[in-house]
Every structure is written in C-alpha cells, then in structure tokens.
N, C-alpha and C positions, 0 to 999 in steps of 0.2 A: 504494500500500500504506500502510495506517495502522499505528500502533503495535501495536494488538491483533492485526492480521493477521501482523505480523512475529513477535510472541511466539508465536502459534499455529503458524506455520511452523517456527520453531526447535524448539518443543516436539515437533512431529510428527517432525522429523528426528533428535531426540535422546530416545528413549523412556526412557533412564535418568535424565533430569531431569524433575522435576515442573513443571507450568506455573507454579507460584508461584516456583520457583527461576529459571526462564527470565525471568519478569517482573522479578525483582530484578536479574538480570544486565543486561537491556536498559535498565532504568531507571538502573542504576549507570553504564553506558557513556554514556548521554545526559547524566546529571547531571555527569559528569566533563568532557565536552565543553563544557557550559555554564559550568562553573566556570573552566575554562581560558580560555575566551573572555572571561569577566568580568574575569579577571586581566590580559587583554591578550595572552595567549599565543596561539600558532598551533597548530592541531591538524592533523596530517597523517596520513591513512590511505592508505598506499601502494597505488597502483593504483586507488583510488577518488577521492581528492581531498583538498583542504586547506581547512580553515575558518580564517578570520582575521577581524579586526575592522578596519573602515575608519572614518575620521573624516570627517564631512560638515560643512563650514563653515556658519556662520550665513548666512542670506540673506533676501531679501524675496520672499515668495510672494504669490500672489493667491487670494482667496476665489473659487472658481469660480461661486458663485451671484450674488454682488454685484459682483465685480471689485475689491473693496477690497484694498488692500495689507495684508499680514499679515507680521509679523516671525516668521521661523522660526529657532529657536535651533540652535546647533551640536549635533551628536549623533553617536553611534557606532552603526554598523550592522554586522550579521554579513555576511560575504562568503564565498562558496564558489567555489573554482576546481577544475574537474574534473581528475582525473588522466588520464594518457595511456591507460591500459588502459580506463577508462570511456569516454573519447572514441572510442577505436578500436572498442569494441563497439557503441556507439550508431551509428557510421557504417559498420557492417558489415564491418569489417576483421578 
C-alpha cells in the first residue's frame, strides 16, 4: 500500500472527512514520526511496532565494480521493530 492508497482508504471509511483533511492528517502523522526520529526519539505505536534510530560505525567498504577500498562514514539509520500483535497476525495466530 502506498500513501495515496492509505489516504483513499481512510477517506472511504470516514465519509464525514474530506480527502484533503485525511491527506493533512496522514501527512501530519508521518511528519511527526520523522521529526521525532530526527531528534533521536523513539516512536512506539502499540500493537504495530516501534521506530528508532540506530548508529552505524564508520568502516571500509568495497566498490563492487572495481574492488577498490572505499571509506564509508558513520551514519544513522531508521530501524523498525514489529510489535507482538503485528507479528502474531503475520504468523496466523
């Protein structure tokens, strides 16, 4: 499902909201998650999962085409850990 499909589904299930309002709500939720992660905070959605930020150390990588050693800087990456409810539903429980 992509963002526009999510917006359409929510708008269909809530006829009292216009599609423009639903779009603003969805964008606000995503923007708040992004802002929290940028601050280094953890975002937990009970039953769904938790978003956090992990740090990756600097390392020496390889250029796959030439095999040449390349310095890869340290960086922060988003990490998602599924919640118990989501894991159980995916596994048919």
